[in-house]
C-alpha positions as CSV (number, residue, x, y, z in Angstrom):
1,M,53.6,7.2,20.7
2,G,52.4,5.5,24.0
3,L,49.6,3.3,25.3
4,T,47.3,5.0,27.3
5,V,46.0,2.8,30.3
6,M,42.1,3.5,31.3
7,S,41.6,2.6,34.7
8,T,38.8,0.4,35.9
9,P,35.4,2.5,36.5
10,E,34.0,0.8,39.9
11,V,31.2,-1.6,39.8
12,S,28.2,-0.8,41.5
13,I,26.5,-4.3,43.0
14,M,23.9,-2.8,40.6
15,D,25.4,-2.7,37.6
16,T,26.2,-7.4,37.7
17,P,24.3,-9.1,36.0
18,E,22.2,-11.0,38.7
19,Q,20.6,-7.6,39.7
20,Q,20.0,-6.1,36.1
21,I,16.4,-6.0,35.3
22,D,16.1,-6.6,31.9
23,T,13.5,-4.4,30.3
24,P,12.0,-5.4,27.0
25,R,12.2,-2.7,23.9
26,R,8.8,-1.4,22.9
27,R,7.4,-2.3,20.0
28,P,7.5,0.2,17.4
29,T,4.2,2.1,16.9
30,V,1.3,1.6,14.2
31,T,-1.2,2.9,13.2
32,M,-3.8,0.7,11.1
33,I,-6.4,2.3,8.2
34,F,-8.9,1.3,6.5
35,V,-10.9,2.9,4.7
36,T,-14.4,1.4,3.7
37,W,-17.1,2.8,1.9
38,N,-20.6,0.4,1.7
39,A,-18.2,-2.3,3.3
40,A,-20.4,-3.8,5.7
41,A,-20.5,-7.3,3.4
42,F,-16.7,-8.0,4.3
43,I,-15.3,-5.8,7.3
44,D,-16.4,-8.2,10.0
45,K,-13.5,-10.9,9.0
46,A,-10.9,-7.5,7.8
47,L,-11.3,-6.4,10.9
48,K,-11.4,-10.2,13.7
49,T,-8.2,-11.1,12.1
50,V,-6.4,-8.2,13.2
51,Q,-7.7,-8.6,16.1
52,A,-6.1,-11.7,15.8
53,Q,-2.3,-10.6,14.8
54,T,0.2,-11.6,16.9
55,Y,2.1,-8.3,16.9
56,P,1.0,-6.5,20.3
57,A,-1.5,-5.1,20.4
58,D,-1.3,-2.1,22.7
59,C,1.4,-0.6,20.1
60,I,-1.2,-0.9,17.1
61,R,-4.5,1.3,16.4
62,T,-7.1,0.7,14.3
63,V,-8.7,3.1,12.2
64,V,-11.6,3.0,10.1
65,V,-12.0,6.1,7.6
66,D,-15.2,5.9,6.5
67,N,-16.1,7.3,2.8
68,A,-20.1,8.1,3.1
69,S,-20.9,4.4,3.2
70,Q,-25.0,3.7,2.9
71,D,-25.6,0.2,3.9
72,G,-24.7,0.1,7.7
73,T,-21.3,0.1,7.3
74,V,-20.6,2.2,11.0
75,D,-23.2,0.9,12.2
76,L,-21.9,-2.8,12.7
77,I,-18.1,-1.2,13.0
78,R,-19.7,0.8,16.6
79,E,-21.8,-2.2,17.7
80,K,-19.3,-5.1,17.0
81,F,-15.6,-3.2,17.2
82,S,-15.5,-1.0,20.0
83,W,-11.5,-0.9,20.5
84,V,-11.7,0.3,16.6
85,T,-11.2,4.4,16.5
86,L,-13.9,5.6,13.4
87,M,-13.8,8.7,11.2
88,P,-16.9,8.6,9.9
89,E,-16.2,11.5,6.9
90,S,-20.1,12.8,4.9
91,V,-18.5,12.3,1.3
92,N,-16.2,9.8,-0.7
93,H,-12.9,11.3,-0.6
94,G,-12.2,8.1,-2.5
95,F,-9.1,6.0,-0.9
96,A,-5.7,8.2,-0.8
97,V,-7.7,11.1,0.8
98,G,-9.1,8.6,3.4
99,N,-6.1,7.3,3.7
100,N,-4.5,10.8,4.9
101,I,-7.3,11.5,6.6
102,G,-5.9,8.7,9.1
103,M,-2.0,8.7,8.9
104,Q,-2.0,12.4,9.8
105,A,-5.1,12.4,12.5
106,Y,-3.1,9.4,14.4
107,P,0.7,9.5,13.2
108,A,2.7,6.5,14.5
109,D,6.5,5.0,13.7
110,Y,4.7,2.5,11.2
111,F,1.2,2.8,8.8
112,A,-0.4,0.1,7.8
113,L,-2.8,0.2,4.9
114,V,-5.5,-2.6,4.4
115,N,-8.2,-3.0,2.1
116,H,-11.6,-4.1,3.5
117,D,-11.9,-6.9,1.7
118,V,-9.1,-8.4,3.1
119,E,-7.8,-11.5,5.5
120,L,-5.0,-11.1,7.3
121,D,-2.5,-14.5,8.7
122,P,-1.3,-13.8,12.2
123,N,1.7,-13.2,11.7
124,W,1.4,-10.9,8.2
125,L,2.4,-7.4,10.8
126,T,5.0,-9.4,12.9
127,S,6.4,-10.3,9.9
128,I,6.8,-7.4,8.0
129,I,7.7,-4.7,11.0
130,D,10.4,-7.1,12.2
131,T,11.7,-6.9,8.2
132,M,11.8,-3.6,7.9
133,E,13.1,-3.1,11.8
134,A,15.8,-4.7,10.3
135,D,16.3,-2.4,7.4
136,P,16.0,0.7,7.7
137,T,16.5,1.0,4.0
138,I,12.8,0.1,3.6
139,G,11.2,2.1,3.5
140,V,7.3,0.3,2.4
141,A,6.8,-3.7,2.9
142,G,4.5,-5.3,1.0
143,S,2.8,-9.2,0.5
144,K,2.5,-12.1,-0.3
145,I,-1.2,-12.2,-1.3
146,F,-3.0,-14.8,-2.6
147,Y,-7.1,-14.6,-4.3
148,G,-9.9,-15.4,-2.0
149,N,-10.2,-18.8,-2.6
150,R,-6.8,-19.1,-0.7
151,I,-5.4,-21.8,-3.9
152,L,-4.2,-18.7,-6.4
153,L,-1.7,-16.3,-5.6
154,Q,-2.7,-12.9,-7.0
155,H,0.5,-10.2,-6.1
156,T,4.3,-11.3,-5.0
157,G,5.6,-8.3,-5.9
158,G,4.2,-4.9,-8.4
159,M,5.6,-3.9,-11.6
160,L,5.8,-1.0,-13.9
161,R,5.9,-0.8,-18.2
162,E,7.2,1.3,-20.1
163,N,3.9,3.2,-20.6
164,A,2.5,2.6,-16.8
165,L,1.2,-0.3,-16.9
166,T,1.4,-2.4,-14.1
167,Y,1.2,-6.2,-13.4
168,H,1.8,-8.3,-10.4
169,L,4.9,-10.9,-9.9
170,G,3.2,-14.6,-9.4
171,V,-0.2,-13.7,-10.4
172,N,-2.8,-16.9,-10.9
173,E,0.1,-18.9,-10.0
174,F,-0.1,-21.7,-7.2
175,D,2.0,-21.2,-4.6
176,I,5.2,-23.5,-4.8
177,G,8.1,-22.6,-3.4
178,Q,8.2,-19.9,-5.5
179,H,8.2,-16.6,-4.6
180,E,9.9,-17.4,-1.3
181,T,12.9,-14.4,-1.3
182,L,12.1,-10.6,-0.9
183,Q,12.8,-9.1,-3.3
184,D,12.7,-5.1,-4.3
185,V,10.0,-4.5,-6.4
186,H,8.5,-1.1,-8.7
187,Y,5.7,-1.0,-5.8
188,V,3.3,-2.9,-3.5
189,M,-0.1,-3.7,-3.6
190,G,-2.0,-1.4,-1.5
191,A,-4.1,-3.6,-0.2
192,A,-2.5,-4.6,2.2
193,L,1.0,-1.9,2.4
194,V,3.3,-0.7,5.6
195,T,5.0,2.5,5.1
196,R,7.8,3.9,7.9
197,G,5.4,7.0,9.3
198,E,7.9,10.0,9.1
199,L,8.4,8.6,5.0
200,A,4.6,9.0,4.5
201,K,4.9,12.4,6.6
202,S,7.7,13.6,4.4
203,L,6.5,12.3,0.5
204,D,3.3,13.9,1.7
205,Y,1.2,11.0,2.0
206,L,-0.6,10.1,-0.9
207,H,-1.3,12.4,-3.8
208,K,-4.8,13.9,-3.0
209,E,-5.4,13.8,-7.0
210,Y,-6.0,9.5,-7.3
211,F,-9.2,8.9,-6.1
212,M,-8.7,5.7,-7.5
213,Y,-5.8,2.7,-8.7
214,F,-2.1,3.8,-8.3
215,E,-2.5,5.8,-5.7
216,E,0.2,3.2,-3.9
217,T,2.1,3.3,-7.1
218,D,3.1,6.2,-6.6
219,F,3.9,6.6,-3.1
220,C,6.2,3.5,-3.9
221,V,8.1,5.8,-7.0
222,H,8.4,8.4,-5.1
223,A,9.6,6.1,-2.3
224,R,12.2,4.7,-4.3
225,K,13.2,8.2,-5.2
226,A,13.8,9.8,-1.6
227,G,16.3,7.0,-1.4
228,Y,14.3,3.8,0.1
229,R,13.8,0.5,-1.0
230,V,10.2,-0.9,-1.7
231,V,9.7,-5.0,-1.0
232,Y,7.7,-7.7,-1.6
233,V,8.1,-9.6,1.8
234,P,7.2,-13.6,1.1
235,N,6.2,-14.1,4.8
236,A,3.5,-11.4,5.5
237,I,-0.1,-13.8,4.3
238,V,-3.0,-11.7,2.8
239,Y,-6.4,-13.4,1.2
240,H,-8.0,-10.7,-0.1
241,D,-11.8,-11.0,-1.5
242,E,-11.5,-9.2,-4.5
243,K,-14.7,-8.1,-6.2
244,R,-13.9,-8.4,-9.2
245,S,-13.8,-11.7,-10.3
246,L,-10.9,-13.5,-11.3
247,G,-9.9,-14.4,-13.8
248,G,-12.7,-12.4,-15.8
249,R,-13.0,-8.9,-18.5
250,P,-12.9,-6.6,-16.5
251,T,-15.8,-3.8,-16.8
252,F,-16.0,-0.2,-18.1
253,R,-15.8,1.3,-14.7
254,Y,-13.0,-0.2,-13.8
255,L,-11.4,0.7,-16.9
256,R,-11.7,4.3,-16.8
257,L,-10.9,4.6,-13.5
258,Y,-7.2,2.6,-13.9
259,H,-6.5,4.6,-16.8
260,R,-7.2,8.4,-15.4
261,S,-4.9,6.9,-12.5
262,R,-2.2,6.0,-15.0
263,Y,-2.2,8.9,-17.2
264,L,-2.1,11.0,-14.3
265,F,0.9,8.9,-12.8
266,A,2.5,9.6,-16.3
267,L,1.9,13.5,-15.7
268,R,3.3,13.6,-12.6
269,N,6.6,11.0,-12.8
270,M,7.8,11.4,-16.5
271,T,9.4,14.4,-16.3
272,T,12.0,14.4,-19.0
273,E,11.5,13.8,-22.6
274,E,13.3,11.1,-22.7
275,D,10.9,9.6,-20.5
276,R,8.0,11.4,-22.4
277,Q,8.6,9.4,-25.4
278,R,9.6,5.8,-24.0
279,F,5.7,5.7,-22.4
280,L,4.4,7.0,-26.2
281,T,6.3,4.6,-27.5
282,A,5.2,2.1,-25.5
283,E,1.3,3.1,-25.4
284,H,1.0,3.3,-29.5
285,N,2.1,-0.1,-29.4
286,W,0.2,-1.3,-26.9
287,R,-2.9,0.6,-28.4
288,R,-2.0,-1.1,-32.1
289,D,-1.6,-4.7,-30.7
290,N,-4.5,-4.7,-27.9
291,I,-7.0,-1.8,-28.2
292,R,-10.2,-3.1,-30.7
293,G,-13.0,-1.0,-30.7
294,I,-14.4,2.5,-30.5
295,K,-15.7,2.2,-26.9
296,Y,-12.4,2.0,-25.9
297,A,-10.1,4.5,-27.2
298,I,-13.2,7.1,-25.8
299,V,-12.1,5.3,-22.8
300,L,-8.6,6.6,-23.0
301,L,-9.0,9.4,-24.4
302,S,-11.6,10.7,-21.3
303,G,-8.9,9.5,-19.3
304,K,-6.8,11.6,-20.2
305,L,-9.2,14.9,-21.0
306,A,-10.0,13.7,-17.4
307,H,-6.6,15.9,-16.3
308,W,-7.3,18.9,-18.7
309,R,-5.5,21.6,-16.0
310,W,-2.0,19.3,-16.5
311,I,-2.4,19.1,-21.0
312,L,-3.4,22.9,-21.0
313,K,0.4,22.9,-19.4
314,D,1.8,21.0,-21.3
315,P,-0.1,18.9,-23.7
316,W,2.9,16.0,-24.4
317,L,-0.2,13.2,-23.5
318,L,-2.1,14.0,-26.4
319,R,1.5,13.3,-28.5
């Protein structure tokens, strides 16, 4: 076979390096969403750290979906942060639906879901977007999260036990360089995460039955099932002034909401008999070793029965 020789195209003067105009590539768009409920004590600090981000401001839309606050949150945002897109709601929809309202109203290349009680490092968004732009297989990216004291770590990625109990890698550790590697994890904490806009749309956003807790865990699990990576990004740093005190005993309100969402997660995601049997065995062992007293047992039972529509169809969770 002979070699085909291509003729050299004519080059105009505008094609020479001296005449070319280097047009910078536009950065991806980001809709950053805060869901607030009586957040006046925190949202001021959070929004100021959005203003300080190194990511181009003209590529960010900041949305606050307010779940019927009664403490002046809406008035504070209107008075001090006129650049924020404010969506005041008449009822408390919870975290999942609140975020869905913002995502559906303002599509973007990426969605950043951020709690109202965090402060973002100035390079937080740039670090995450650069990581995700470099690897299209990353669907969801999370943060290195410190407690509000800025000393102890709260989260360097999240993992799931067989009965869907969650735990944070790095929790209560001093940061001495042991978590500086990008890492695939089961989920990342919803206090500060970024997901691709098209992925969120394809998964129908966060599952609306979650009121609080596990909505991000469920989303990450479904993102991984869709073939995407869920990763912890070590140079995306966040400080989380969480109300539930460090090292303190969880309140029964927290336990009720947490386990109610955990059981919903199990009902949605334990779909094979093998998955269900592993869950039930792990749940039995955990309860045997950790649950003392009738009050906690009632919390767990009420958490299951809250999903009676699911259980009527298939009562496996009550076995």
